[in-house]
N, C-alpha and C positions, 0 to 999 in steps of 0.2 A: 286673455286680453282681447277686447273687441278691436277689430281693424277700423281705423278712422275712415269715415266716408269722405269722398271728395267734396269740395265746397261748391254747392249749387245755390243760385239765388232762390230757387224754389225746387223742392224735391217731393214728388208725390208718388206714393206706393198704393196701388188699388188692388193688388193681388196679395192674398194672405192677410197679414196685419195691415190695417188701413193706417197710413202714415202721411202726414203733411208737415213739411218743414219749410219755413220762410227765413232766409238768412241764417240757417242753422238752428232756428228755434222751433221746437215742436208746436204745431198749431191744431192738431186733430181734435184735442179736447175742447177747443174753442168753437168748433163747428156746431150748428144747431141740430144735434142728434143724427139719427140714421137718415132722416129726410135730407138733412144738409149734406151727408156723405153722398147720397145718390145724386143730388143736384150738382155738387161739385164735380163728381165723376163724369157726369154727362157733359157739363160745360167744358171740362178739360179735353175730353176725347173728341168732341164735336166743335171745338173752338175755331177750326179752319173752314167751316162750312156755315152757310146761313141757317139759322134756326128760328123757329117761331115759339111764341110763348106757350102755345098749346102742346108743343113737343116737350117743353120743360114740365108742364103739368103731368103729362103721361109718364115721363121719366121718373117723377117723384111718387105719384099716387096710382099709376096704372089705370085700371078701369073703375076705381073707387075714389074719385077726388072729393074733397069736402065741399059743402054747399057754397061757402064763400071762398071759392078756390083762388080767385084773383088776389084777394086780400091775403090769403094764406101764402101764396107764392111770393108776394111782395114782402111779407114778414120774414120769410126764409132768406130772401136775398139781402134784406137789410141787416140780418145777423151774419150772413156769410161775408159780406164786404169787409167789415172791420176784423173779422177772424183772419182774413188773408192779408189785409192792409196793402199799402203801396199802389192803390188804384188798379189792382189786378182784375177786378170785375168793375166794368163801367156800363153806363147806359141804364135806363129806367124801364121802359116798356118791354123791350127785348134786350136783355143784358148781353154783353160780350165779355169774354175772358181773354186776357193776353198775358202770357207768361214771359218774364224777362229772358233775354238771350242767355243761353247756357243753362236753362232749367232742365230738369230731368223727370220723366214720367216712366214708370216701370213698364207699362204696356207698350208704349212707343219704343222703348229701348229693346224690348223683346222682338218686336216686328222688324226693327232695323237690324238687329243681330242675325235673325234667321235669313234675311236677304243677303247680308254680307257673307255669312258662312256658306250658303249655297253657291254664291258666286265664286268664292275661293275654292270650294270643292271642284267646281266645274273647270277651274284653271289648274287643277292638280296641286294646289298649295295646301297640302293636307295639314301641316302643323298649324298654319294660320287659321284654317277652317275649324280645326278642333278647338283652338283658343276662343273662337267667336261663339261657340255653341253654349258656353256657360250662361251668358245673359239670357238667352232664349229659354234654356231648360229651367233655370232658377225661377224665373217669373211664371212661365207657362204651366208648370206643374202645380202651382198654387191656385186656389179658387179666387176668381175675379169677384170682387165685392161680396166677400163672405157674409152670410146672414141676410142677404138681400135677394129679392126676386123681381122679375120683370122681363118683358119680351126683349128689350134692348140689352139687358144684362145677359140673358140666355144667348143672344147673338154674339156678344163678346166672349162668352165662355166657350162657344163652339169655335170661334176664331182662334182663341188661345190654345184650345185643344189641338187644333190643326198645327199650330206653331210647335207644340210639344212633340207631336208625331214627326214632323219634318226635322226638328232638331235631333231627335233620337236617330233618325236615319243618317243625318250628316255625321253625327258622333260615331256611329258604328262604322260607316264606310271610311271616314277619315282615319280612324284608329286601325282599321283593317289594312289600308294602303300603307300606313306607316310601319305596320308589322312589329315584330319584336315584342318589347314590353307592353306595347299598346294593345296586343291581341286579346288579353283578358278583358280589357275595357270594351273592345268590339263585341266580345261574346256576351257580356252583360247587357249592353245596349241593344244588340240584335234580339236577345231573348225578351227584353221588355217591349221591343217593337212588335213582335208577333203576338205577345200577350195583349197588347193594346189594339192591334189590327189583325185579328185571327183569320181574315179572309184575303189579306193583301199578298198577292203572289210575289211582288217585288221584295217584300219584307222576308219571305221565306227564302228567296234566292240569295239575299244578302246573308241571312242566317246560315244557310248551307255553305256559302263561300267562306264565312268566318270559321265554321267548324272544320272545314277541310284544311284551312290554313293552320289550324291548331293540331292537325293530325287526327281529328275525330271523325273519320269518314263514316263510321257506323251511325254516329249521332246525326250527321248530316242527312243520311238516308232516313232515319227516324223522323226528322223534321219534315221531310217530303211526305212520308207516310201519314203523318199527323194531318197535313193539309189535304192530302188525297182523300182520306176517310171523312174529314169534315165536309169537304165539298160534295162528296158522293152522298153522304147521309142527309145533309141539310139542304143542298141545292140540286142534287141529281146531276152533277157535272164533275169535271176533273181538272187538274192543272193544265195550263196552256203548254204549247209546244216547246217554248224556251225552257221552262222548268222541267219538262219531261226529258229534254236533251241533257240538261245538267244532271238529272237523276241517273240516266243511262250511263253517262260518263263516270259517275261515282261508282256505279255497279261494276264497271270494268276495272276499277282500281282495287276492288275487294279480292 
């Protein structure tokens, strides 16, 4: 059975499956094709800053706009307005978008979630931090505007990739600090983190601490060796002093 979604005046999902709901009614099929999806996505994410018509043209068509681009953009907007209804998009020359209070956008929810969980982790509120990572991980690991391309789209994909990395780090560390039954979750998250960031020393330090907590000192030493060899072979350098000290301490435990 699918879990019922909370009631939002407008609910927009831009990552993974593209979804738009207005007062609980799906509206994505009413959008004017993929160009309408890109246009709505741009208007939603940049609704709080001044935008120019030329920016909308680039967001929709990139470097290959149609000859009658002004008319083409006006036609898209004329189709987008009734698809959303409720005066959500207003203005003619340079349109503006205003979402009703209490609306939900997955990208913004992910950004808010990562800030909250990092703040909670810094305050050692580990259970609360762990609970906040779900929203960030769920959204950020999915592709932003699947099937679309463009510079602004790439920018948001990189931003969400960073959110995913940070959320993995919070998840791993909060699980580690809670200990007990959460340690296997810390192990999985820390492993995924170093796979995602194979040169990040802080990720290896976290991984080694998790493995030590699990009693797997030898595996922790192997994680260090994995990084040491990668840095030596590919960058001609080695781990920093902090990681070397952690490695030396683990050796003394063997």
